[in-house]
MOPAC internal coordinates of N, CA, C and O (Angstrom, degrees):
PM7 1SCF
backbone

  N    0.0000 0     0.00 0     0.00 0    0    0    0
  C    1.4016 1     0.00 0     0.00 0    1    0    0
  C    1.5599 1   114.62 1     0.00 0    2    1    0
  O    1.2310 1   120.51 1   -56.04 1    3    2    1
  N    1.2773 1   116.64 1   123.96 1    3    2    1
  C    1.4605 1   118.64 1  -171.64 1    5    3    2
  C    1.5842 1   107.68 1   -85.09 1    6    5    3
  O    1.2310 1   118.73 1   -46.63 1    7    6    5
  N    1.1986 1   120.02 1   133.37 1    7    6    5
  C    1.5638 1   123.94 1   175.14 1    9    7    6
  C    1.4931 1   109.35 1   -80.95 1   10    9    7
  O    1.2310 1   120.79 1   -49.74 1   11   10    9
  N    1.3868 1   116.09 1   130.26 1   11   10    9
  C    1.3484 1   119.74 1  -177.18 1   13   11   10
  C    1.6362 1   102.99 1   -85.81 1   14   13   11
  O    1.2310 1   122.61 1   -39.21 1   15   14   13
  N    1.3433 1   112.60 1   140.79 1   15   14   13
  C    1.4449 1   123.32 1   179.90 1   17   15   14
  C    1.5250 1   106.83 1  -121.38 1   18   17   15
  O    1.2310 1   124.03 1   -46.76 1   19   18   17
  N    1.3438 1   109.88 1   133.24 1   19   18   17
  C    1.5552 1   117.65 1   177.70 1   21   19   18
  C    1.5300 1   109.83 1  -118.81 1   22   21   19
  O    1.2310 1   125.04 1   -30.17 1   23   22   21
  N    1.3493 1   107.92 1   149.83 1   23   22   21
  C    1.5271 1   117.21 1   176.58 1   25   23   22
  C    1.4698 1   104.04 1  -142.59 1   26   25   23
  O    1.2310 1   121.46 1   -23.23 1   27   26   25
  N    1.4035 1   114.82 1   156.77 1   27   26   25
  C    1.4583 1   119.85 1   169.03 1   29   27   26
  C    1.4456 1   112.04 1   -62.62 1   30   29   27
  O    1.2310 1   119.25 1   -31.47 1   31   30   29
  N    1.2933 1   119.03 1   148.53 1   31   30   29
  C    1.3838 1   129.68 1  -175.17 1   33   31   30
  C    1.5942 1   117.94 1  -123.66 1   34   33   31
  O    1.2310 1   123.76 1  -109.12 1   35   34   33
  N    1.3724 1   110.39 1    70.88 1   35   34   33
  C    1.5072 1   114.42 1  -173.23 1   37   35   34
  C    1.5562 1   114.67 1   -63.26 1   38   37   35
  O    1.2310 1   120.24 1   155.93 1   39   38   37
  N    1.3700 1   117.15 1   -24.07 1   39   38   37
  C    1.4564 1   120.10 1   175.20 1   41   39   38
  C    1.5829 1   111.91 1   -70.56 1   42   41   39
  O    1.2310 1   122.79 1   139.80 1   43   42   41
  N    1.3405 1   112.26 1   -40.20 1   43   42   41
  C    1.4606 1   117.79 1   168.72 1   45   43   42
  C    1.5521 1   118.17 1   -62.45 1   46   45   43
  O    1.2310 1   122.05 1   139.17 1   47   46   45
  N    1.2242 1   113.68 1   -40.83 1   47   46   45
  C    1.4189 1   122.74 1   176.28 1   49   47   46
  C    1.5260 1   109.48 1   -61.97 1   50   49   47
  O    1.2310 1   119.29 1   137.00 1   51   50   49
  N    1.3948 1   118.96 1   -43.00 1   51   50   49
  C    1.4708 1   116.43 1   176.37 1   53   51   50
  C    1.5527 1   115.90 1   -66.38 1   54   53   51
  O    1.2310 1   122.78 1   144.50 1   55   54   53
  N    1.3527 1   112.29 1   -35.50 1   55   54   53
  C    1.5028 1   119.63 1   177.46 1   57   55   54
  C    1.5939 1   104.19 1   -64.67 1   58   57   55
  O    1.2310 1   118.07 1   139.27 1   59   58   57
  N    1.4062 1   121.27 1   -40.73 1   59   58   57
  C    1.3898 1   120.90 1  -172.48 1   61   59   58
  C    1.5743 1   107.10 1   -70.50 1   62   61   59
  O    1.2310 1   119.82 1   142.02 1   63   62   61
  N    1.3377 1   117.95 1   -37.98 1   63   62   61
  C    1.5359 1   119.78 1   176.99 1   65   63   62
  C    1.4025 1   110.20 1   -62.50 1   66   65   63
  O    1.2310 1   116.13 1   137.25 1   67   66   65
  N    1.2964 1   124.96 1   -42.75 1   67   66   65
  C    1.3934 1   128.26 1   176.35 1   69   67   66
  C    1.5206 1   111.41 1   -61.90 1   70   69   67
  O    1.2310 1   120.08 1   132.74 1   71   70   69
  N    1.2789 1   117.45 1   -47.26 1   71   70   69
  C    1.3922 1   119.29 1  -178.58 1   73   71   70
  C    1.6576 1   111.94 1   -65.35 1   74   73   71
  O    1.2310 1   123.80 1   142.01 1   75   74   73
  N    1.3611 1   110.32 1   -37.99 1   75   74   73
  C    1.5273 1   114.16 1   178.35 1   77   75   74
  C    1.4634 1   112.23 1   -62.48 1   78   77   75
  O    1.2310 1   120.87 1   147.41 1   79   78   77
  N    1.4260 1   115.95 1   -32.59 1   79   78   77
  C    1.4538 1   120.36 1  -179.46 1   81   79   78
  C    1.6176 1   106.46 1   -77.25 1   82   81   79
  O    1.2310 1   122.34 1   125.89 1   83   82   81
  N    1.2511 1   113.12 1   -54.11 1   83   82   81
  C    1.5294 1   115.83 1  -179.62 1   85   83   82
  C    1.5500 1   114.26 1   -51.71 1   86   85   83
  O    1.2310 1   120.82 1   143.08 1   87   86   85
  N    1.3776 1   116.03 1   -36.92 1   87   86   85
  C    1.4558 1   116.60 1  -173.11 1   89   87   86
  C    1.5338 1   109.32 1  -112.15 1   90   89   87
  O    1.2310 1   121.19 1  -151.52 1   91   90   89
  N    1.3420 1   115.33 1    28.48 1   91   90   89
  C    1.4842 1   122.03 1  -176.64 1   93   91   90
  C    1.5313 1   111.84 1   -59.76 1   94   93   91
  O    1.2310 1   120.01 1   149.97 1   95   94   93
  N    1.3825 1   117.58 1   -30.03 1   95   94   93
  C    1.4572 1   120.17 1   178.07 1   97   95   94
  C    1.6689 1   110.77 1   -68.90 1   98   97   95
  O    1.2310 1   120.55 1   149.47 1   99   98   97
  N    1.2911 1   116.56 1   -30.53 1   99   98   97
  C    1.4486 1   124.54 1  -178.46 1  101   99   98
  C    1.5241 1   112.96 1   -94.20 1  102  101   99
  O    1.2310 1   121.10 1   164.23 1  103  102  101
  N    1.3265 1   115.51 1   -15.77 1  103  102  101
  C    1.5251 1   121.96 1  -173.20 1  105  103  102
  C    1.4607 1   105.78 1  -135.94 1  106  105  103
  O    1.2310 1   114.97 1  -124.56 1  107  106  105
  N    1.2919 1   127.14 1    55.44 1  107  106  105
  C    1.4506 1   125.69 1  -179.49 1  109  107  106
  C    1.4849 1   113.49 1   -67.36 1  110  109  107
  O    1.2310 1   121.49 1   157.87 1  111  110  109
  N    1.2951 1   114.75 1   -22.13 1  111  110  109
  C    1.4703 1   122.19 1  -171.71 1  113  111  110
  C    1.4689 1   109.35 1   -83.85 1  114  113  111
  O    1.2310 1   117.85 1   165.61 1  115  114  113
  N    1.3169 1   121.69 1   -14.39 1  115  114  113
  C    1.4614 1   120.57 1  -170.16 1  117  115  114
  C    1.5914 1   106.71 1   -84.37 1  118  117  115
  O    1.2310 1   123.30 1   -54.04 1  119  118  117
  N    1.3929 1   111.28 1   125.96 1  119  118  117
  C    1.4397 1   119.48 1   178.46 1  121  119  118
  C    1.5531 1   101.62 1  -102.59 1  122  121  119
  O    1.2310 1   120.10 1   -79.11 1  123  122  121
  N    1.3836 1   117.41 1   100.89 1  123  122  121
  C    1.4450 1   118.32 1  -174.78 1  125  123  122
  C    1.4935 1   109.94 1   -66.83 1  126  125  123
  O    1.2310 1   117.81 1   161.12 1  127  126  125
  N    1.2859 1   121.78 1   -18.88 1  127  126  125
  C    1.4665 1   122.79 1   178.21 1  129  127  126
  C    1.4623 1   112.93 1   -76.22 1  130  129  127
  O    1.2310 1   119.70 1   169.34 1  131  130  129
  N    1.3330 1   118.19 1   -10.66 1  131  130  129
  C    1.4160 1   120.76 1   170.25 1  133  131  130
  C    1.5645 1   115.70 1  -112.10 1  134  133  131
  O    1.2310 1   119.70 1  -159.12 1  135  134  133
  N    1.3279 1   118.19 1    20.88 1  135  134  133
  C    1.4401 1   122.29 1   173.59 1  137  135  134
  C    1.5894 1   101.62 1  -117.93 1  138  137  135
  O    1.2310 1   121.29 1   -67.19 1  139  138  137
  N    1.3007 1   115.14 1   112.81 1  139  138  137
  C    1.5867 1   121.45 1  -176.13 1  141  139  138
  C    1.5660 1    99.23 1   -99.96 1  142  141  139
  O    1.2310 1   125.13 1   -34.44 1  143  142  141
  N    1.4017 1   107.75 1   145.56 1  143  142  141
  C    1.4345 1   117.91 1   179.24 1  145  143  142
  C    1.5430 1   111.57 1  -112.04 1  146  145  143
  O    1.2310 1   120.13 1   -44.46 1  147  146  145
  N    1.2749 1   117.36 1   135.54 1  147  146  145
  C    1.4770 1   122.76 1   169.47 1  149  147  146
  C    1.4916 1   108.14 1  -137.79 1  150  149  147
  O    1.2310 1   124.37 1   -21.35 1  151  150  149
  N    1.4285 1   109.22 1   158.65 1  151  150  149
  C    1.4904 1   122.83 1  -178.11 1  153  151  150
  C    1.4667 1   101.75 1  -113.04 1  154  153  151
  O    1.2310 1   120.10 1   -45.49 1  155  154  153
  N    1.3228 1   117.42 1   134.51 1  155  154  153
  C    1.5078 1   118.74 1   173.55 1  157  155  154
  C    1.5573 1   107.03 1  -112.63 1  158  157  155
  O    1.2310 1   123.60 1   -25.19 1  159  158  157
  N    1.3018 1   110.71 1   154.81 1  159  158  157
  C    1.4091 1   122.64 1  -179.12 1  161  159  158
  C    1.6886 1   104.92 1  -129.41 1  162  161  159
  O    1.2310 1   123.26 1   -42.27 1  163  162  161
  N    1.2816 1   111.36 1   137.73 1  163  162  161
  C    1.5027 1   117.47 1   173.05 1  165  163  162
  C    1.5680 1   115.60 1    88.92 1  166  165  163
  O    1.2310 1   120.24 1  -166.23 1  167  166  165
  N    1.4076 1   117.15 1    13.77 1  167  166  165
  C    1.4311 1   118.04 1  -176.09 1  169  167  166
  C    1.6386 1   103.54 1   -83.45 1  170  169  167
  O    1.2310 1   123.73 1   -33.02 1  171  170  169
  N    1.3050 1   110.45 1   146.98 1  171  170  169
  C    1.4824 1   112.88 1   171.43 1  173  171  170
  C    1.5432 1   112.26 1   -95.09 1  174  173  171
  O    1.2310 1   118.81 1  -177.53 1  175  174  173
  N    1.2386 1   119.88 1     2.47 1  175  174  173
  C    1.5008 1   128.53 1   179.21 1  177  175  174
  C    1.4965 1   103.72 1   -58.68 1  178  177  175
  O    1.2310 1   121.58 1   -28.83 1  179  178  177
  N    1.3405 1   114.58 1   151.17 1  179  178  177
  C    1.4569 1   121.15 1   174.60 1  181  179  178
  C    1.4990 1   113.26 1   -93.76 1  182  181  179
  O    1.2310 1   118.79 1   174.36 1  183  182  181
  N    1.2500 1   119.91 1    -5.64 1  183  182  181
  C    1.4783 1   131.94 1  -174.24 1  185  183  182
  C    1.6374 1   106.73 1   -68.26 1  186  185  183
  O    1.2310 1   122.15 1   -33.45 1  187  186  185
  N    1.2651 1   113.49 1   146.55 1  187  186  185
  C    1.4602 1   119.51 1   169.32 1  189  187  186
  C    1.5358 1   112.97 1   -78.21 1  190  189  187
  O    1.2310 1   124.59 1   143.06 1  191  190  189
  N    1.3629 1   108.79 1   -36.94 1  191  190  189
  C    1.4910 1   115.36 1  -178.76 1  193  191  190
  C    1.5817 1   106.47 1  -159.90 1  194  193  191
  O    1.2310 1   122.53 1   -16.41 1  195  194  193
  N    1.3101 1   112.75 1   163.59 1  195  194  193
  C    1.4491 1   120.24 1   174.74 1  197  195  194
  C    1.5325 1   113.84 1  -147.67 1  198  197  195
  O    1.2310 1   117.19 1   -25.93 1  199  198  197
  N    1.2762 1   122.95 1   154.07 1  199  198  197
  C    1.4626 1   123.41 1   176.14 1  201  199  198
  C    1.4343 1   111.46 1  -111.30 1  202  201  199
  O    1.2310 1   119.52 1   -38.73 1  203  202  201
  N    1.3129 1   118.51 1   141.27 1  203  202  201
  C    1.5061 1   124.70 1  -179.80 1  205  203  202
  C    1.5002 1   107.84 1  -115.66 1  206  205  203
  O    1.2310 1   123.84 1   -43.63 1  207  206  205
  N    1.3691 1   110.23 1   136.37 1  207  206  205
  C    1.3923 1   114.70 1  -176.21 1  209  207  206
  C    1.5423 1   113.83 1   -99.95 1  210  209  207
  O    1.2310 1   120.38 1    -7.51 1  211  210  209
  N    1.2931 1   116.88 1   172.49 1  211  210  209
  C    1.4582 1   117.35 1   174.89 1  213  211  210
  C    1.4761 1   108.28 1  -124.92 1  214  213  211
  O    1.2310 1   118.52 1   -76.93 1  215  214  213
  N    1.3542 1   120.43 1   103.07 1  215  214  213
  C    1.3484 1   132.79 1  -175.29 1  217  215  214
  C    1.5523 1   108.97 1   -54.48 1  218  217  215
  O    1.2310 1   120.16 1   -33.71 1  219  218  217
  N    1.3581 1   117.31 1   146.29 1  219  218  217
  C    1.4386 1   119.84 1   179.47 1  221  219  218
  C    1.4894 1   114.43 1   -57.34 1  222  221  219
  O    1.2310 1   119.95 1   145.27 1  223  222  221
  N    1.3066 1   117.71 1   -34.73 1  223  222  221
  C    1.4555 1   118.76 1  -179.89 1  225  223  222
  C    1.5290 1   112.10 1   -60.51 1  226  225  223
  O    1.2310 1   118.07 1   150.05 1  227  226  225
  N    1.4431 1   121.28 1   -29.95 1  227  226  225
  C    1.3548 1   125.51 1   174.64 1  229  227  226
  C    1.6207 1   109.95 1   -74.99 1  230  229  227
  O    1.2310 1   123.09 1   141.58 1  231  230  229
  N    1.3336 1   111.69 1   -38.42 1  231  230  229
  C    1.5745 1   113.72 1  -176.73 1  233  231  230
  C    1.5704 1   105.97 1   -69.23 1  234  233  231
  O    1.2310 1   117.39 1   142.08 1  235  234  233
  N    1.2768 1   122.58 1   -37.92 1  235  234  233
  C    1.3735 1   123.19 1   172.73 1  237  235  234
  C    1.4920 1   116.09 1   -62.36 1  238  237  235
  O    1.2310 1   120.73 1   132.75 1  239  238  237
  N    1.3099 1   116.21 1   -47.25 1  239  238  237
  C    1.3891 1   120.68 1   178.20 1  241  239  238
  C    1.5127 1   115.29 1   -65.09 1  242  241  239
  O    1.2310 1   120.53 1   144.50 1  243  242  241
  N    1.1738 1   116.59 1   -35.50 1  243  242  241
  C    1.4886 1   121.27 1  -179.67 1  245  243  242
  C    1.5653 1   110.32 1   -92.70 1  246  245  243
  O    1.2310 1   119.78 1   174.33 1  247  246  245
  N    1.3023 1   118.03 1    -5.67 1  247  246  245
  C    1.4501 1   122.46 1  -174.71 1  249  247  246
  C    1.4917 1   116.99 1    49.09 1  250  249  247
  O    1.2310 1   123.03 1  -127.00 1  251  250  249
  N    1.4023 1   111.80 1    53.00 1  251  250  249
  C    1.4593 1   122.44 1  -177.25 1  253  251  250
  C    1.5762 1   107.78 1  -135.88 1  254  253  251
  O    1.2310 1   121.20 1   -22.88 1  255  254  253
  N    1.3605 1   115.31 1   157.12 1  255  254  253
  C    1.3545 1   120.49 1   170.16 1  257  255  254
  C    1.5198 1   110.62 1   -74.15 1  258  257  255
  O    1.2310 1   123.02 1    -7.79 1  259  258  257
  N    1.4081 1   111.81 1   172.21 1  259  258  257
  C    1.4948 1   117.44 1  -178.11 1  261  259  258
  C    1.5171 1   114.76 1   -60.45 1  262  261  259
  O    1.2310 1   117.71 1   -35.06 1  263  262  261
  N    1.2757 1   121.97 1   144.94 1  263  262  261
  C    1.4249 1   124.95 1   169.79 1  265  263  262
  C    1.5437 1   105.90 1  -132.49 1  266  265  263
  O    1.2310 1   118.97 1   -18.11 1  267  266  265
  N    1.3488 1   119.58 1   161.89 1  267  266  265
  C    1.3876 1   124.78 1   171.88 1  269  267  266
  C    1.4345 1   106.91 1  -133.68 1  270  269  267
  O    1.2310 1   120.99 1   -26.08 1  271  270  269
  N    1.3916 1   115.71 1   153.92 1  271  270  269
  C    1.4564 1   125.59 1   172.95 1  273  271  270
  C    1.4298 1   110.96 1  -114.93 1  274  273  271
  O    1.2310 1   118.58 1   -58.90 1  275  274  273
  N    1.2527 1   120.31 1   121.10 1  275  274  273
  C    1.3994 1   125.82 1   177.84 1  277  275  274
  C    1.4583 1   107.62 1  -100.21 1  278  277  275
  O    1.2310 1   117.91 1   -70.44 1  279  278  277
  N    1.2530 1   121.59 1   109.56 1  279  278  277
  C    1.4157 1   131.03 1   177.21 1  281  279  278
  C    1.4707 1   117.44 1   -96.70 1  282  281  279
  O    1.2310 1   117.84 1   -56.28 1  283  282  281
  N    1.4014 1   121.73 1   123.72 1  283  282  281
  C    1.4031 1   124.92 1   174.55 1  285  283  282
  C    1.5662 1   105.63 1  -103.43 1  286  285  283
  O    1.2310 1   120.82 1   -45.98 1  287  286  285
  N    1.2963 1   116.04 1   134.02 1  287  286  285
  C    1.4362 1   119.46 1   179.82 1  289  287  286
  C    1.6082 1   110.21 1   -95.62 1  290  289  287
  O    1.2310 1   122.25 1   -72.90 1  291  290  289
  N    1.3369 1   113.30 1   107.10 1  291  290  289
  C    1.4800 1   125.16 1  -171.20 1  293  291  290
  C    1.5253 1   110.43 1   -41.63 1  294  293  291
  O    1.2310 1   121.97 1   131.13 1  295  294  293
  N    1.3344 1   113.83 1   -48.87 1  295  294  293
  C    1.4801 1   118.94 1  -171.28 1  297  295  294
  C    1.5578 1   112.46 1   -57.34 1  298  297  295
  O    1.2310 1   119.92 1   155.14 1  299  298  297
  N    1.3559 1   117.75 1   -24.86 1  299  298  297
  C    1.4830 1   119.13 1  -174.93 1  301  299  298
  C    1.5422 1   110.05 1  -119.18 1  302  301  299
  O    1.2310 1   120.58 1   134.08 1  303  302  301
  N    1.2927 1   116.49 1   -45.92 1  303  302  301
  C    1.5490 1   122.10 1  -173.17 1  305  303  302
  C    1.4987 1   110.61 1   -67.50 1  306  305  303
  O    1.2310 1   118.26 1   140.38 1  307  306  305
  N    1.2611 1   120.92 1   -39.62 1  307  306  305
  C    1.4818 1   122.70 1  -173.71 1  309  307  306
  C    1.5404 1   112.69 1   -67.73 1  310  309  307
  O    1.2310 1   118.79 1   156.14 1  311  310  309
  N    1.3772 1   119.91 1   -23.86 1  311  310  309
  C    1.4205 1   126.23 1  -179.03 1  313  311  310
  C    1.5365 1   108.84 1   -80.86 1  314  313  311
  O    1.2310 1   117.69 1   162.48 1  315  314  313
  N    1.2839 1   122.00 1   -17.52 1  315  314  313
  C    1.4405 1   127.17 1  -175.48 1  317  315  314
  C    1.4406 1   114.43 1   -62.57 1  318  317  315
  O    1.2310 1   119.22 1   -38.11 1  319  318  317
  N    1.3822 1   119.10 1   141.89 1  319  318  317
  C    1.4501 1   119.96 1   169.63 1  321  319  318
  C    1.6093 1   108.91 1   -63.22 1  322  321  319
  O    1.2310 1   119.03 1   -16.39 1  323  322  321
  N    1.1951 1   119.46 1   163.61 1  323  322  321
  C    1.4831 1   123.84 1  -172.47 1  325  323  322
  C    1.6014 1   110.39 1   -62.02 1  326  325  323
  O    1.2310 1   117.78 1   139.90 1  327  326  325
  N    1.3166 1   121.83 1   -40.10 1  327  326  325
  C    1.3763 1   123.41 1  -176.66 1  329  327  326
  C    1.5001 1   108.12 1   -66.26 1  330  329  327
  O    1.2310 1   120.34 1   138.50 1  331  330  329
  N    1.3030 1   116.96 1   -41.50 1  331  330  329
  C    1.5783 1   118.31 1  -178.54 1  333  331  330
  C    1.5174 1   107.00 1   -68.52 1  334  333  331
  O    1.2310 1   118.06 1   143.79 1  335  334  333
  N    1.2813 1   121.30 1   -36.21 1  335  334  333
  C    1.3898 1   118.99 1   177.30 1  337  335  334
  C    1.4988 1   112.01 1   -61.91 1  338  337  335
  O    1.2310 1   118.95 1   137.63 1  339  338  337
  N    1.2811 1   119.61 1   -42.37 1  339  338  337
  C    1.4736 1   125.93 1   174.74 1  341  339  338
  C    1.5349 1   110.90 1   -54.69 1  342  341  339
  O    1.2310 1   121.87 1   123.60 1  343  342  341
  N    1.3439 1   114.03 1   -56.40 1  343  342  341
  C    1.4801 1   121.72 1   178.34 1  345  343  342
  C    1.5371 1   110.26 1   -54.23 1  346  345  343
  O    1.2310 1   120.32 1   138.95 1  347  346  345
  N    1.3574 1   117.00 1   -41.05 1  347  346  345
  C    1.4775 1   120.42 1  -178.41 1  349  347  346
  C    1.5173 1   110.10 1   -62.94 1  350  349  347
  O    1.2310 1   122.11 1   132.20 1  351  350  349
  N    1.3699 1   113.57 1   -47.80 1  351  350  349
  C    1.4905 1   117.26 1   177.89 1  353  351  350
  C    1.5359 1   111.58 1   -60.58 1  354  353  351
  O    1.2310 1   122.06 1   134.64 1  355  354  353
  N    1.3622 1   113.65 1   -45.36 1  355  354  353
  C    1.4083 1   115.93 1  -178.41 1  357  355  354
  C    1.6131 1   112.70 1   -61.09 1  358  357  355
  O    1.2310 1   122.18 1   143.11 1  359  358  357
  N    1.2353 1   113.44 1   -36.89 1  359  358  357
  C    1.5025 1   119.72 1   175.01 1  361  359  358
  C    1.5320 1   108.13 1   -60.22 1  362  361  359
  O    1.2310 1   118.69 1   135.58 1  363  362  361
  N    1.3200 1   120.11 1   -44.42 1  363  362  361
  C    1.4359 1   118.16 1  -176.05 1  365  363  362
  C    1.5058 1   109.82 1   -72.35 1  366  365  363
  O    1.2310 1   119.39 1   144.23 1  367  366  365
  N    1.2898 1   118.78 1   -35.77 1  367  366  365
  C    1.5877 1   122.32 1   172.39 1  369  367  366
  C    1.4767 1   112.08 1   -57.50 1  370  369  367
  O    1.2310 1   118.27 1   145.16 1  371  370  369
  N    1.3441 1   120.90 1   -34.84 1  371  370  369
  C    1.4325 1   123.62 1  -176.70 1  373  371  370
  C    1.5929 1   112.94 1   -73.54 1  374  373  371
  O    1.2310 1   123.32 1   172.11 1  375  374  373
  N    1.3609 1   111.23 1    -7.89 1  375  374  373
  C    1.5691 1   114.51 1   176.41 1  377  375  374
  C    1.5419 1   105.73 1   -82.28 1  378  377  375
  O    1.2310 1   119.92 1   165.77 1  379  378  377
  N    1.2803 1   117.77 1   -14.23 1  379  378  377
  C    1.5943 1   120.60 1   178.35 1  381  379  378
  C    1.4356 1   108.98 1   -79.74 1  382  381  379
  O    1.2310 1   120.66 1   -60.07 1  383  382  381
  N    1.3636 1   116.35 1   119.93 1  383  382  381
  C    1.5326 1   119.75 1   179.96 1  385  383  382
  C    1.3979 1   106.94 1   -71.57 1  386  385  383
  O    1.2310 1   124.09 1   -19.73 1  387  386  385
  N    1.4245 1   109.75 1   160.27 1  387  386  385
  C    1.4901 1   121.94 1  -179.77 1  389  387  386
  C    1.5237 1   113.09 1   -54.23 1  390  389  387
  O    1.2310 1   120.65 1   149.15 1  391  390  389
  N    1.3515 1   116.37 1   -30.85 1  391  390  389
  C    1.4807 1   120.89 1  -178.55 1  393  391  390
  C    1.5663 1   113.00 1   -78.71 1  394  393  391
  O    1.2310 1   120.76 1   179.71 1  395  394  393
  N    1.2286 1   116.15 1    -0.29 1  395  394  393
  C    1.6051 1   122.92 1  -174.44 1  397  395  394
  C    1.5034 1   107.35 1    32.92 1  398  397  395
  O    1.2310 1   121.80 1  -121.38 1  399  398  397
  N    1.3827 1   114.15 1    58.62 1  399  398  397
  C    1.4463 1   117.77 1  -170.55 1  401  399  398
  C    1.4997 1   112.24 1   -96.91 1  402  401  399
  O    1.2310 1   118.40 1   174.87 1  403  402  401
  N    1.3020 1   120.65 1    -5.13 1  403  402  401
  C    1.4166 1   126.62 1  -173.78 1  405  403  402
  C    1.5237 1   112.62 1    99.13 1  406  405  403
  O    1.2310 1   121.17 1   174.75 1  407  406  405
  N    1.2985 1   115.37 1    -5.25 1  407  406  405
  C    1.4976 1   121.37 1   172.97 1  409  407  406
  C    1.4313 1   111.11 1   -81.58 1  410  409  407
  O    1.2310 1   121.91 1    -6.26 1  411  410  409
  N    1.3590 1   113.96 1   173.74 1  411  410  409
  C    1.4409 1   115.66 1   174.70 1  413  411  410
  C    1.6168 1   109.90 1  -133.49 1  414  413  411
  O    1.2310 1   122.19 1   -30.12 1  415  414  413
  N    1.4071 1   113.40 1   149.88 1  415  414  413
  C    1.3980 1   115.41 1  -179.50 1  417  415  414
  C    1.5963 1   109.12 1   -90.73 1  418  417  415
  O    1.2310 1   118.63 1   -30.66 1  419  418  417
  N    1.2766 1   120.21 1   149.34 1  419  418  417
  C    1.4935 1   121.51 1  -178.94 1  421  419  418
  C    1.5212 1   107.32 1   -80.80 1  422  421  419
  O    1.2310 1   120.83 1    -9.39 1  423  422  421
  N    1.4141 1   116.02 1   170.61 1  423  422  421
  C    1.4471 1   119.51 1  -177.21 1  425  423  422
  C    1.6495 1   107.59 1   -65.67 1  426  425  423
  O    1.2310 1   118.36 1   146.11 1  427  426  425
  N    1.2640 1   120.72 1   -33.89 1  427  426  425
  C    1.4328 1   120.30 1   178.34 1  429  427  426
  C    1.5074 1   106.89 1  -115.66 1  430  429  427
  O    1.2310 1   119.94 1   -57.58 1  431  430  429
  N    1.3329 1   117.72 1   122.42 1  431  430  429
  C    1.4524 1   121.43 1  -171.82 1  433  431  430
  C    1.5123 1   108.60 1  -150.45 1  434  433  431
  O    1.2310 1   122.51 1    -2.15 1  435  434  433
  N    1.3912 1   112.80 1   177.85 1  435  434  433
  C    1.4763 1   117.49 1  -179.38 1  437  435  434
  C    1.4902 1   116.45 1    78.61 1  438  437  435
  O    1.2310 1   123.15 1   -19.58 1  439  438  437
  N    1.3225 1   111.57 1   160.42 1  439  438  437
  C    1.5133 1   118.29 1  -176.82 1  441  439  438
  C    1.5210 1   111.73 1   -56.17 1  442  441  439
  O    1.2310 1   122.39 1   147.90 1  443  442  441
  N    1.3847 1   113.03 1   -32.10 1  443  442  441
  C    1.4471 1   116.84 1  -171.37 1  445  443  442
  C    1.5670 1   113.19 1   -95.24 1  446  445  443
  O    1.2310 1   122.57 1  -177.58 1  447  446  445
  N    1.3690 1   112.69 1     2.42 1  447  446  445
  C    1.4705 1   123.30 1   179.62 1  449  447  446
  C    1.5164 1   114.22 1    57.45 1  450  449  447
  O    1.2310 1   123.78 1  -140.27 1  451  450  449
  N    1.4002 1   110.35 1    39.73 1  451  450  449
  C    1.5375 1   111.38 1   176.48 1  453  451  450
  C    1.4949 1   112.34 1   -68.63 1  454  453  451
  O    1.2310 1   119.14 1   -20.66 1  455  454  453
  N    1.2736 1   119.25 1   159.34 1  455  454  453
  C    1.3874 1   127.80 1   173.67 1  457  455  454
  C    1.4872 1   109.33 1   -94.89 1  458  457  455
  O    1.2310 1   120.26 1   -35.97 1  459  458  457
  N    1.3385 1   117.11 1   144.03 1  459  458  457
  C    1.3735 1   124.20 1  -174.50 1  461  459  458
  C    1.6170 1   113.14 1   -59.09 1  462  461  459
  O    1.2310 1   122.30 1   147.75 1  463  462  461
  N    1.2764 1   113.20 1   -32.25 1  463  462  461
  C    1.4949 1   119.20 1  -178.14 1  465  463  462
  C    1.5455 1   106.49 1   -67.72 1  466  465  463
  O    1.2310 1   118.11 1   153.19 1  467  466  465
  N    1.2744 1   121.20 1   -26.81 1  467  466  465
  C    1.4551 1   118.39 1   178.44 1  469  467  466
  C    1.5266 1   113.55 1   -68.61 1  470  469  467
  O    1.2310 1   122.52 1   145.71 1  471  470  469
  N    1.3683 1   112.78 1   -34.29 1  471  470  469
  C    1.5055 1   116.37 1   174.37 1  473  471  470
  C    1.4733 1   108.38 1   -71.25 1  474  473  471
  O    1.2310 1   118.98 1   139.94 1  475  474  473
  N    1.3227 1   119.56 1   -40.06 1  475  474  473
  C    1.5585 1   122.11 1  -179.60 1  477  475  474
  C    1.5721 1   104.03 1   -52.09 1  478  477  475
  O    1.2310 1   122.37 1   122.46 1  479  478  477
  N    1.4432 1   113.06 1   -57.54 1  479  478  477
  C    1.5273 1   116.88 1  -179.17 1  481  479  478
  C    1.6260 1   113.14 1   -49.38 1  482  481  479
  O    1.2310 1   125.09 1   129.06 1  483  482  481
  N    1.3024 1   107.83 1   -50.94 1  483  482  481
  C    1.5162 1   111.65 1  -174.94 1  485  483  482
  C    1.4833 1   111.14 1   -63.92 1  486  485  483
  O    1.2310 1   118.68 1   131.56 1  487  486  485
  N    1.3154 1   120.13 1   -48.44 1  487  486  485
  C    1.4934 1   122.40 1  -176.75 1  489  487  486
  C    1.5973 1   109.61 1   -69.50 1  490  489  487
  O    1.2310 1   117.72 1   131.12 1  491  490  489
  N    1.2676 1   121.95 1   -48.88 1  491  490  489
  C    1.4629 1   127.70 1  -177.60 1  493  491  490
  C    1.4953 1   108.65 1   -56.00 1  494  493  491
  O    1.2310 1   121.13 1   123.38 1  495  494  493
  N    1.3700 1   115.45 1   -56.62 1  495  494  493
  C    1.4899 1   122.97 1  -173.57 1  497  495  494
  C    1.4914 1   114.85 1   -58.94 1  498  497  495
  O    1.2310 1   118.11 1   154.34 1  499  498  497
  N    1.3502 1   121.20 1   -25.66 1  499  498  497
  C    1.4292 1   121.72 1  -175.60 1  501  499  498
  C    1.5170 1   105.71 1   -93.33 1  502  501  499
  O    1.2310 1   115.91 1   171.91 1  503  502  501
  N    1.3432 1   125.37 1    -8.09 1  503  502  501
  C    1.4307 1   121.86 1  -178.53 1  505  503  502
  C    1.5616 1   111.60 1  -119.56 1  506  505  503
  O    1.2310 1   119.14 1  -171.48 1  507  506  505
  N    1.3137 1   119.24 1     8.52 1  507  506  505
  C    1.4609 1   116.70 1   179.06 1  509  507  506
  C    1.5507 1   111.45 1   -82.71 1  510  509  507
  O    1.2310 1   120.10 1   180.00 1  511  510  509

């Protein structure tokens, strides 16, 4: 069994800050200062990236506001072209609810049952 290793990802953080500014109109609730970025090595997951929440119980116990950790998986994410990296990070940011509560939205959500990738397409294509 391979042990997963994590390190801070300042390059991903810079990309996240840029996206948060570029898509501010569509993501006004994102506080990029409370989304921390890490890169993992050794994961067997097939995902490019994933986002981790901070449940309310942790927030209360630690007496802090919600934070999110955006993880990029080195084995898959780092090989992507720049545009696909941006779309991947945007996808992960769209899992954060408008309340920025520490919860996460599923891939299919809302009254109309839209898939998160539909929003990625709509938002990304109007800002490129």
